[in-house]
N, C-alpha and C positions, 0 to 999 in steps of 0.2 A: 619136390619140396624147394621153397625159394630160400636162398641164402642172402643175408644181407651184404651190402657192400661196405668194407671196412678199410679205412685209409687214416693215415697219420697227418694231422694238421693243427697247427697251433699248440703243440706240446701234447697232444691227446689224440687218442683214436676216435675217429668220427665214424658213424654208421648212416647208410642210407638205406631205407627198407620200404618206402612208399612212392618214390619219385618214378616218373615214366623212364623206361631204359634209353630214350633218346634226350632226356633233359641234359643239357650241357653243363659242363663245370662251371662256366661263367654264371649261367642261371643259378646253379646251386649255391655259388658263392655269394651272389648278390641278393638273391630272393629268399633263400633258406637260411644261410648262415649269417646274412646280414653284414657281410664284409665287402664294403662297397669301394674299396681302393682300386680294385681292378675294373677297368671300364670297358664298355661295348662301344666299338666304333662302326665296324663293316659287318660284322657277324658272317664273315667268310674267310677269315685268316689271312687278310691282306694288310691291315693297318697296324696291327700290333699292340693297340691300346689294351687288349685283353691278356697280354702275355704273362704266364706264370712259369714257374720252375718245378718240374716233376722228378721226384727222386724214385728210383726203382732198382731192383737187383737184376742184373742181367743173366744169361744162362750159365754163367761161371760163378754166380753169387757175388760178383762185384757190383759196388754201388755206382750207379750213373745218375748224374744230375743234368737234366735238359730242359732248356726254354722251349715251351709249346704255346700254341695259340688256345686258350681256354674256350673261345666262342665256338669251336667246331669239334671239341672233344667231349664225347659223352661221359656223364658222371660215372656210370658203372666201369669205365676203363681204369678208374682209380684204384680199383680193389687191389690191396696188398702194396700200394705205393704211398709216397708221401707227397703232400701238396705244399708249395710255398708261394705267398703272395707278398705283395708290397708291405702289408701289415707286419710280417715276419722280421723285417729287416731293422727295426728299433732295437737298440742294445739295451741289455738289462737296467743300465743306469739311465735310460731315457735318451741316450745320445743317438745321433744319425749314423748309419753305416757310411764308411768311406765313399761308397758309390753315390749315396744320397748327398753327403756333404760336399762331393766334388761337382755334383750338379748345381748345388747353391752356389758354390764359389765361382763357378765358370758360367753363370747365368744361363743353365741349359733348360730352363723351364720358362715359359711365358703364360699361356693360357692354362697349362697344367694337365689338360685332358689326356694327353699322350704320355705324360711324364712317368706314371707307374709302369707303363709297359717298356720304356726305355730303361728304367732303372732295373727292372727284372731281367731284361736281356743283358744289360752290363754286369749284374750280379752273377748270372750264369757264366759269363767270361771270366769274372773275378775268381770264382770257384774253380773253373777249368785251369786257369793260369796260377792258381794259389797265390793270387795277389801280386804276381810278377808283372812287369810291363808288357803291354801288347804291341805288335806291329800295326801299322796304319791299315794294311790290308786285313788283318784279323779284326780290327775294330769295324771296318767296313762290312765284313761279313757277318759280323755279331748283330749289327744294326740294320742289316738288309731288309728285315721284316718289320721295321718300325718306321711309320710316317709321321711327320710333323710339319703343321702348316704355319709355324710361328718362327722358330729360332734359325731356320736355314742350315741347321745341322752342325755347323762349325763349332758353336759352344758345347754341343753335346759331345762331339768327337774330342774337344779340349778336356772335357770332364772324363772321358775314357781313359785318358793318359794321366790326368791329375789323380784320379782315384788310387792309383797305385803309388803315389808319392806320400799319401797320408798314412798314419799308423795303421798297421795291418790288423784286421779282425778275422780270427780262426773260424773254422766251422768243424762241428764234431761229427766227422764222418763215421767213426767207429760206433758212436751212439745210435746214429740213424740206421746204420746197417743192422745193429741188433734189434732195433725196433721193427724193421721191415722183415727180418728172418722170423720174428714172432708172428707176423701178420701173413706169412707166406703159406699158401695152401699146397697140400701134397697132390691133390686131385682136382678134376674139373668141377665147377660148380655152376648153378643156374640162378638167376635173379629174376623174379617175376613180379611185375607191378602194372597196374592199369591195363590189363588184358594182354600184355606182350612179355616175352621172355628174352633174357640176355644170357646166352649160353657161353661160358668161358672154359673151353677144354684146356687141359695142361699137356696132354700127350697126343702125338699123331693118331694113335688108335682111337682116343676119345673123339678127335676131330672128324675121322672117317666115319665112325659110327653116328655121330650127330649129323653130318651132312647127309648120309643116307636115310636118316629118319626125319630130316627137315630139309628136303631139296628146294623148298621155296624160301627158306630163311635168307635174310641179307648177310653176306660175308662181310665182315669188318676187319680191317687191319689198322691203318694210320688215321682214318676219318677225314683225310684232307680233301677228299672228293665226296665222300657219302655224308660227311657232316653238312655239307651245303644242300644236299637233297632236304634236309630238314629245316635248316635255318633260312633258306632262300625259297625252296620250292614248297615248303610245308607238306612234304610227303610223309605218309605213314609207312614205316619200315616193317612193321609186323614184328616177327621174331627175328633175333640177331644171333649170329655165331661169330664170337670174337677171336680172332687168331693171335692177339698180342701176347698170350701167356704160354703158347706152344713153343717149347725150347727147341724142338727139332727143327722148326722153320726158321731159326735164328742162326744158322750156321752157314759158312762158306767153305768151299773146297775146290782145288784144282785137281782135274783128272781128265785124261785123254785130250789134252789140248784145250780144255774149256775150264772156264771159271764158273762153278755152280754156285748160285746165290739163292738162299732160302727165301721164301716168300715173305717171311717175317723180319727180314733184315731191313733196317731202315735206309732211307735213300742216303743219308750222309754217310753211313757206314759203307754201303754198297759203292757209292761213288768214290769214297777214298780208296777202297780196294781196286776198283777199276782204274783209277788214275795212277796207281802204282804200275800198272802196265801200260796205260795209255796217257802219260802225263801231259803231252802237249795236245794230243787230240781231244781229250775230254776235260782238260783243266778249266778252260773258260766255260764249258757246259756245266760243270759242277758248280762253279761260282754263280752262274745265272739261273741255274735250276731252282726256282722258288727261293724262299728264304731260309735261314738256318732253323727257325722254329718249325717250318714246314718239312724241311729235310729231316729234323729230328723225329717227327711223328710218322710221316708218310713212309711207304715201302716201295722198293721196286717192283715186287711182285704184285702189289695193289695197282700201281701204274700200269702194268702190263695187263692186269685182269680187267680193269675198267676200260681201256682201249680208247681213250679219247683220241679223235682224229687230230688233235693239236697238242697231243702229249709229246714231250721232248725226248723221252728215252726210246720210243719205238723206232723212229728212223734209223738212228745209228745202230741199234741192235738188229735191225732187219738187214742193214747194209753189211753187217759183219757176218750174218749167217747164224744169229742166235737162235735158241730153242726154248720152248716153254714145256715145263714138266707139269703134267696133270695128274691127280691122284684121286682115287675112289676106293670103294670096297673091292672093285675088280682088279685093283693094282695100279701101276703107273703107266701113263701114255705120254710119249714125247713127240712134240710136233715142231716143225720150222715155225718160227714166230710169224712169218708172213702168211702162213697157212692158217693160223689161228684166227685171224680176222676175216670174217666172211662178208660184212657190210656194216653200215653204221650201226653201232652197238650191238651187233650180232656176232657171236664167236662159236668156234666149233669146240663147245664145252657141254657136256651132258649134265643133266639136272643134279646127279650126286657127285659131280667132280669139283674140284677146287684147284687152284693154281698153287703147286707145292714149291716150285723153284724155277729159275730161268738159268740158262746156260749161255755164256758169252764166250766166243772164241778168243784164245789168247793171241797176241801178236805173232805174225808170220813174216818172215823176212822179205818176201816179194810183194806183200799187199801194202798199198798206199791208202791210208785211211784218214779222213777228215769229216768233222760234223760242225754245222754252222746254224746259229739262231738268229733269227730277225725279230725284233720286237720294239715297241716304242720306248720302253724303258730298258736301261742296262740290267738293273736287278729286278728280280721277282715280277716278271710280266709274261703273260701268255704269248706264245709265238704266233706272228702272223705266218711265217714260213719256217719250218725247220728242215735243214738238207743233211744228208749223210751220203758219203761216197767211199767206197772200198774197191779198189782196182787192183787186180793182179797184173804186174808189169813184167815183161822180159825185155829189158832194155827200154826201147821206146815203142814197143808192141804191146797192145792191150790183150792179155790173155783172157781175162774175165773182167766184166764191169759190173758193179752193184750200185745202183742209184736209187735211193729211197728219200722221200719227202713226207713231211707232216704238214696239215694245214692245206693241202692241195686237192684233197678228196675226202670222201667219207670215212675212210681209214688211212692210217699211214701205210704207204705202199710203194713198191718199186716202179720204175719207168722202163717198161719191156722194149719200146721201140727205139729209145735213146740207147739202151744198153746194147741192143742187136746191132745198131749202127756203128758201134765202137769196137765190138768184140773181133779180135783176129787183125785189126788195122792199126796203123801208126797212131800214136797219142799226139796228134799234130793239131795245129789250129783249124785247119780246113776241116778234119773230121769232127773236131769239137763243134764247130759251127753247125754241121749236119745235126749232131746229137742235140744241140741246143734248140733248133727248129723242131725236132721231133717231140720235144717235150710238150709242145702245143697239141700233139695227138695223143699223148700219154695221159694228160689231165686237163680237165675243165673246171678250175677252181671257181668257188662261188665269192660273191662280194659281201662283206658283212662290216661291223664296226670297226674291225681291226685293220682291214685291207680291202682293196678292190680286187676283183679278178685279174685285171690288167696288171696290177701292181704285183701281185702273187706270181703271176707267170714270169714277168720281166725279172724279178729278183731270183726266182728259181734258176732261170737261164744264166743270169749273172754269177750265181753262186757256183754253177758248174764251171764257169769261165775262171772264176777265183781258185777252183780246185786245180784247174789246169795250170794256172800261173804257179801254183806251189809245188806241182808234181812233174812239170814238163822236163824232158831230158835236157833241153838246152837253157841253161841259166834260170833254174827254178827260184822263186821268190820265197824269202823267209815270211813266217805267218805275220810278223809284226809290220811287214812291208805292205800287206793288203788288208790289215784289220783296223778298222776305224777306232776300236777300243784297246788298241795295243798298249796304251799308257795305263790301262786299268788291270791288266792281267799279268 
C-alpha cells in the first residue's frame, strides 16, 4: 500500500501522492506548488541558486535546520520534515527579514538570480548562530556552496555581518518541533507512483528485510551523487530504498581504537567528529570537501559505498587502515576499505548487502598522518589529485609506510612499490627520491578536463615530497610553511 509523502511547508502540511519518486524538491516547488523564488542554476548541487532549508528531528528527537540543494534532493525525502524557502522569510507585517534587509542595504544583489540561494544559506547560519555575529571563516563556509557572477562576493559578505546588527527576528523552534513530532512515523513506509517505489525503513531490521527482498533497488542516502544520475544522466533508478530515516545508521561510537561512523551520519557531522581527533590533518580537508549544503545532505557511508575514484575521503581512510562494515540478512561482514574496491565502480559487496558503517583508526602516537587535496578552486571542487600518507616512524626509520591516492587510478588505492622502497629504511631525502620515482610504476593516471597525466604524476610525487618536508627528523616544516592556502585555513 502506498503512503503519501507528508511534510510541513508555508504553515500547513503538504502531501505528495502522484509525483515520480525521483521528482526533485526543486521541481515540486516550482512546477507543482508554483513557488518560484527558488531557482535552478546547475541542477547538480554546485551553484547554490536552489538552496532551501530543511527542518527535521534527529535520532534524539532534536530539531535540526540545514541548508541543502533542492535540485538534487528527491521530493519523497521530505516525508516527516519541514521545508523552508525564500518565500517564508517575509515577516507577518510584510517587512523583510534581517537577512534580506542586509542584502538590500549592502547592495548584495545585482541580477538577482542567485540571491534567493544566498539568502537561504545566510538564513541557515542566522538560525544556527541565533542571530549572533559570525566570524569571517564561518561566513566563508556558509557561502561556499553559493556562486555569484555579479557582485564579487564582498557585498554579500558585508550583508552576512550586517544582518546581525539589525533588530533580531526569532524562530519558533518549539512550535516546529511539535509539528514534526505529529508527522513522525513509527514504522517504515512505501511510497509508490508512476511504476516505481520509494521504500523508507525506520529500523535496521526493516532495512535488512527490504534489501533482501529488493537486491536491485537503488540505495539512497544523501542524494549528492545519485541525484546527478537523474538530473544529468537522465537515468531511471527503478525502486529506491532510502536510508535517511534509519536511526541506527546515524550513530557514532569509539571502540577498540576505532571510531565507528554509521552510514547515515552526514558528512558534516562525520568530519566534525573526525577533526576532533585529527584537527590539523583533516581540518583543511573538511573545509574544502564540497560545500556546506552538500556536507549537510551527503554521508560518509554513501561516499564510501559509491566509491568514486576521485572521492576525497577514500585516500586518507585507506592510508589510515580504515574498515567498511557490510550488513545483510546473513549478518555483518568487515573488510579493509582498500579490499572493498575491486575495479572502477566494482566493489566486494553482495546483492543483499549494504554499507552499515565505516571504522576509522584513532590517532596513534608513532604514526605521522597527512592528507592533501589539489583542485582548481579552493572551495567545493573535485580533486585532480588527492593524496594521503600514514607512516609509522621509529626515530628516522620508516617502520611502515602507507601511501594512498585518489585521481590516479580507477579506484583510490595504495602505492605498493613506493611503500616497499621505504619500509625499514631511513626517512631520508635519498630514499624519498627513490619512492617518488617508483610512483611512476605504481600508477598510470589518465588525462581529462581536470588535469593531464603528466600533471597528476608530478604533483603526486611532489605531495610525497611535501609530506617529507613536514615529517623529516631534521628541521621539519610547519604545515603553513608549505601550504599555498595557509592564509585560508
